[in-house]
N, C-alpha and C positions, 0 to 999 in steps of 0.2 A: 632381640631382633638385630639383624646386621646393620652396619653403618649406612649402607646404601639406602635402605628403606627409610631410616631415620632422616637422612638428607632429603629424600624425595618428598617426604610429607611435611617438611617445614618450609616456610616462606622463603622465596629466593628472588633476587633482583639482579638483572632484569628478568621478567617473565618471557620466555621464548614465544609464547602464544600471542604476545602483543606485537611481535616483530614479523609475523608471517603475512606475506602479501596474499590478497584474495585471489582465488582461481579465476573468478569472473564475477560480473554483477548478478549472475544467476545463482551462484553458489558462494555465498558470502560467509566468511569466517566471523564468528562472534567474539568481540574483545572480552577478555576476562572480567573487566569492570562491569560491562553491560550484562554479562551472564550472571554476575552476582546480584545485580539489581533484580533480575527475574527470579533468582533463587530467594531473595529476601521477600518478594511478593508471595512466593509459594509458601514460605515458612509462616508468614503472617496469617494466610488463609488456613493453613493446617492448625495453627494454634487456636484460631477463632472457632474452628469446627470441633476441636477436641479439648475443650476446657483449659486452654493455655498450654497444652502439651508441646514439647519441643520435637519437631519433626526429625531433627538430626540425632535425637536420642532414642529413636524407634528402630530396633534391630530387625523388625519384621517388614518394614516398608520397602517396596520394590519400585525402582526408578528405571525409566526407559527413555533414551534419546534415539528415536527411530530413523534419524537422518544425520548421524554424527559426522562431523568433518574434522575439526582439529581435536575433538575430544574434550573441549573446555568444560562443557556442562558436566560430563561424567567425572572429570578430574575434580572440579570444585565441589560436587556432591560428595565424592569420596573423602575429600579433605574435611568437609563439615561433619560427616558421619564419624570420621576418625576421632575428632575431638568430642563429639556428642556421645559416643558410646564408650568412652574411656572408663566410666564407672561400672558399666555392665560387663564389659570385656576388658579387664585390666591389661592382659598380655597384648602388646602392640602387634606382634606378628599374627596372632589368632584373630585379633580385631580386623586387621587389614584383609586377611584371607576371607573372613566372614563377609565383609562389605563387598569385596570384589567378586566373590563367587555366588553370593546369595542375594545381593541387593541392587547392584548396578549393572545395567544392560544397555547395549547399543547396537545399531545397525549402520554399517558404513555405507555411504552413498556411492563410493567408488573404491576400487582396490587401494588406490593411493591414500585416500582419507581413512580407510580402515587401519592401515599401517600407522598413520599419523596419530589416530585416536588411541591405538594400543600403546604407542610410545608415550603419549601423554598420561594415560591412566596406569599402565603397568611398568612404565620406564623401559619397555622393551617391545619390539614389534612382535615378539613371540611371548605369548602370555605364560607359557610353561618353560621359557628359556632360563638360562643361568643368571641373567641380569634382571629378570622380572621380580618385582616386589611381592607378587603373589606366588605362593608355594603349593597351592592345591589344584591347579588346573592340569588337565590331562591333554589339552590341545593347544595348538599355536594361537588359535583365535580367542580363546577365553570366552568372555561374554560379549565380545564385539564381533558380530557376525558379518561376513560378506562373502557372497558368491555371485559370479556373473549371472545376471538375469536377462532374458531375451524379451523383446517386445512380441506381442501377438498381433500380427498384421491382418487387417481386414479391409480390403479395398483401399490400400495405400495408407491406412492409419492404424495406430495401435488401439485396440479396443479398450484398453485400460486407461491410458494416459492421453490418447489422441495425437501422439507424436507422428510426424511425417516419415513414412518409410523411405522416401527419397533422401531425406536429410540424415536419418539415423540408422539405416540398415547397413551396418559397418562390419568390417572384418574383425576377427577374433583379437587382434592386437590393439583395438581401440575401444574406449568406453562406449557402451550403448546408451547410457543414461536411462536405462530401464530400471527404475528403482523398485526393489523387491517389496517395499512396504505398500506400494499402491498397485502392484501388478498381481492382484489376487481378488477373487470374489468372496473369500472367507478369511478375513484378517485374523480372527481368533485361532483358526486352524493353522494359519501360517506361523503365528507366534509359537504354537506348540511344536511345529516342525523345526523351528529355529532354536528354541530354548528348552523344550521339554514341557511336561505337564504342569498344571497349576500355575500358569503365568498370568495371573490377574495383577496388572500393574496399578499401584496406588497413584503414581505420578508419571505423566508423560510430559517431556519438556524438550524444546529444541528450536532450531532455525532451519526450516526446510529449503530445498531448492525453489527458486522463484518462478522460473519459466523454462520453456523448451522452444528451440527454433522449429518453425513449421515449414521450413524451406526458404523463408525470406530473411529479411534483415530487420533489426531494430524493433519497431512497433509491431511487426508481423509475428514476433515471438508470442507464444501461447502461454498464459499463466498456468502454473501447475501446483502452486502452493495450496490452493483450495482443496485439491485432492488429498493432500497430506493431512489437512485439518479434518476433513470428513472421515478419513480412515482412522485417525487418532480418536475421534469421538466415538467411532464404532467399537473401539476397544474398551470403552466405558471406564476410564480411569476416574478415581475420586477427584483428582485435580489435573487440569491440562493447561500448560503455559507455553505459548508459542509466539515468536516474533516473525512477522510477515510484512510484505508491502502493504501500504495503507490505501492503495487506489481502490480496493474492493469497497471501501466505505462510500464511494461516490459513483462508481461505474466500473468500467473495465470489461474487456472482451470476454464473453462467455461466463461472466460472474453474476448474472442476475439472480439465479436460484441460490447460489452460495450466499450472496449478500442478504437476501431475504431470510434465509435460514439462520444466519448469524445475528442479524438485527432483531429477529423475533425470539431469539434464544434467551430466556430469562435466567439461564444458568451462567451466562457470561457476566461475571460480577466485578471485573476490573478491566479497563482499557486504558493503556498509556500510549499517547499519540505523539509522534515526532514529525512535524510537517517537512522538515529537512532531514533526510536520512543520515547526513553527516553529523547530526546531533547524537546518533547512536553508533554509526560506523564511520569513523573519521574520513576515510579515503574512498568511500563508496557513495555515488549519487544515484539513488533509486527514485525515479520520477514519482512525485506525490508523497514521498516520505515513507516511513515505516511505523509500525505500532506493535505492541505486544499485548496479549489478553490473557486473563485468567478465567477458566471455566470451572465452576464448582458443581460437580454432579448432583450433590445432595442438598443444595441450597439455591432456591430461586429468589429473584428480587430485582430491584433496579441496579444499574451498573454505576460503579464509581469511575467517572471519566476524568482522566488527568491529561490536560492539554499543556504541552510545552511550546510556547510561541518561539518565533525566530530570534528573540533576544534572550532566550533561556528563562523567561518568566513562566511560572507554572500556575495554572488554575485548576481547581477541583470542583466537580459537581456530581451529585448522585442523581441520576436520571435514567429514563428509558433510552435505549440506544436508538429507537425510532420514534421521533416526535410526531404528535398528531398532525396530519396534513402533509407529511414528508415521506418520500420514498427512499431517502438516503440519510446517512448519518450527518448530523450537524457538528462540524469539527470543533469550532470554537465555542466553548461554554457561554461566553459573554454575548455571542451574536444572537442567541435564541430570543432574548428580550426584544432585540431590534426587529426580528422577523415577526414576533407576535404583535408589536405595535403597528407594523405595516398592515397586517391582516385586519386589525381592529379598525384602522382608518379606512381601508378599502371596502370594508363591509359595514361601515357606519356603526361600529361597536357591536355587531351581531356575530362576528366571526369567532372561531376558536382555533387553537393550534397555530401552526406557522405556514400552512399552505394557502396560497392565493387561489381564488376560483379561476378556472381556465380562461375566462374572458378578460381577466385583469392581469394575466401574465404577459410580460414582454416577449416571451418565447413565441407567442402566437404570430408575431410579425417577423420573426427571424426565419430566413430561408432554410431549406434543407441542405443536405450534404453537397450536392452539385447544383448551385443556384441556377445556372443556365445550361447544364448538361455538359460542360467542358471539364475534362479531367485535369488533374494536377500536372500531368506531363504534356498537356496541350501547349503548342507553341504557335503563336500567330505570325502574321507577316510583318516585316519591319516597316513597310510603308503602306499607306492607304492607296488602294488600287481602284476601288469602286466608290461612287458617291455615297452609297448607303452602307459601306463597311462600318462596323462597330469597333470602338476602342475596347481592347480587352486588357484587364489588369491580370497578369499572370505571374507565376513564380519567376522572379528575376527582373521584372519591369513591366513595361506596357508595349502593346503591339496592336495589330488590327486583325479582325476576323470577318469573314463573309456572314451576312445575317442568316443565310440558309443553313449554316453550320450550328446555329444556336437552336437547341431542341427543347429547352424548357424555359418557362417564365418569359415567353416572348413579349408579353404585355408589359413587362417591367423595363424593357430595353430603353424606352424613351421617357423614363421617369428619372427624377433626381433620387440618388440612392446613397444611403449610409452603409459603409462596409467596414469589416474588420477581419483580421487573420483568423482562420479557424483554430489555429493552435498558437499558444504563447511562445514567442521566441525565448531563448535563454535570458536575454536582456529583460524581457517583460515578466517572465514567469518566476524567476528566482528573486529572492530577497536581496537587497543591498546590505551594506554593513550595518545599517540601522534597522534591519528587519522589515523593510518596506518593499512592496511590489507594485509594478505598474499594471499587471494582469493582462491588459490588451496590448497586442503588438500593433502593427501597421493599421491605422484607422483613419477614415476620412470620408469625403463626399465625392461621388462621381456624377458627372453631368449626364443629361439625356444622350442616348446614342452610345452607351457604354455597358460592358458586362464584366464578369469576373470568372476565373476558373474556380475549381473546388478548393483551391488554397485559401479562399476567402468565403465569408458568409455575408449576406445582406441583412442588415439590422432594421431596415425600413426603406420603403420606396414612396415618393411623394410627387405631387404635381408641381410644387414650387420649390425653388432653392431655399427660401427662407424656412419652410417647414423642415427640410432636410438639415439645415444648419441648426435649427432649434433642437431637433432630435440629437444631433451630434453634441450639442452642449450638455444634454442629459447623459449621453453615453460616456462622456469624458469626466463626469463628476466622480469623486471618490466614493460617494454613496452608491452609485450604479456599479462600479467595479468591485466594491466590497461585497455586494450581494452576489455577483458572479463568482468571486473567489470563494464565497461561503458554500456555494452549491457544487463546486468541483475542486479538483486538485490544482486548478489554474494552469494546467498543462494543455489539456485538450478542451476545446470550447465548442462543442456541438450545440444544437438548438436548445437542448434541455438545460444547458448551463445557465440559461437566462430565466428559469422558471421561478426564481425567488424575486425577480425584479418586477415591480409594478409598472404598468403602462402610464405614461404621462401625456398630457395634451401637448401638441407641437405648435400651438398658436403663440407660444412664448419661449424665451430662452430660460434655462434652468441653472441654478447654482447650488452648491452644497448647503450654503446657509439657508436657502429657501426650503430645501428638501428636509434638512434637520428640523426646521420649524414645523413643516407640514406634518411630519410623523412624530412630533413631540419627543424627540430623542433627548436623553439626559446628557449631562456633561460627561459622564463616564462613557456612555455609548458613543458620543461624538469623538471623544479622545481615542477610543478603540479604532474607529475608522481612520481618523487622522494619523494615527501612529503606525498603521499597517499598509496604507495605500499611498503610493507616490503621486505627486501632482502630475497632471497631463494637460498641458495647455492646448487650446484650440489651434494656435498658430503653428504647432509642431506635430500635429497628429499624423499627417500623411507624409512626413519627412524623415521617419526613423531609418 
């Protein structure tokens, strides 16, 4: 084999794929080290299913990355197969040609990434070019396919991916972000069209695009990774390994049916969770973190859940993805015992699982999305002009509003109210250098004659100030905020975020010590709460 191929297949330092900047948070390049973690997981599962056999020594196994960007998965697979098949195919050039033409396949998500992936795998953007390490291809593309795909617009939306026609109906010179893998009603026929007959893939692996703009900005972007997962499952590979955002575990726009199907899927046998995406992708901040999962088509059972906390400590538990009494995944393995103890106490020892009965959930006293009907962009008057004007806490400070503009919860205007921000600020939501979070942002008590915009939620409304202050003492405990963080990614805090929190009497003030004793928490359980939640003193709650 020529010197170039030999050079290509041996380790080099530095690895160029560690140096490439991400295109965006939507299309994140996978670092080689992280890709190899996923490949190790894959190889372990293959061996377990095949009497200890080495996946990388199987010359018949077919691999697909259906959303390749840098080509890192394909490159690392080819590298492992090159070593593993040395005994079966001694001639290096024949071995490389076999691997690249018969075993390793990819679909580029854009024209640019298809060229990048071919360069990574074939050492040439032309698979049949003079510099390619493969010698048996008859086309430029080789086994890394890309052709421009168009959206199918129906009433302003793509019927396959839901993309906004206004945002993505673009000219021919611009990427449409219409990904071929999910723009079809029959994915198996599509694979035959792309790669020929008999394309039953043993392994599908990759890192799909995460979201598409729906015409707005930021949070208005629409998740799309779920569509790639569903389509990959429809191809029925023996093993499926994908890294995706972790917000689906708790909520997320339009992800209810996807979450249910995933959490109910007994063939998902491993889930590795990173609450901070920078634990996996150093320079990328994906709200809620990321995770990767292994789905084993032929083996059902409980899932091995590996949790990496914010200090890089790792815990492992073999359990159901959906605990009895919960509608969402419980992220921290160690928190499950705490939730079970709370249920036992609240049901006098007759409860099971981790779900509180509806009448004991703190969420029942939390307001809806717009507590008083005032939108986030509402701006009140700078000065009080009428005797009955209400004080309004709005984004950016406090102002005044005419009572007749208040359309909801009018009966709460003249009560004492405990409030908090609906979303965690970066300061509150992200962990500090010690791996601790505050969880709640601006929080405090508002007097009678006051309201809030939808930037905030009301956590309780009372006739007396002392009751409100007692409620606030509970809200600011580490115990309370730990339970909120357990239920959500601690970025968005809608009413359901408080469903794991038990209601307490407001005839007294509360401390963590008293709550730990009430629910009989162990030293280890207390240590977990104390090590992950930052102090929040009553005298600095509404001064953030």
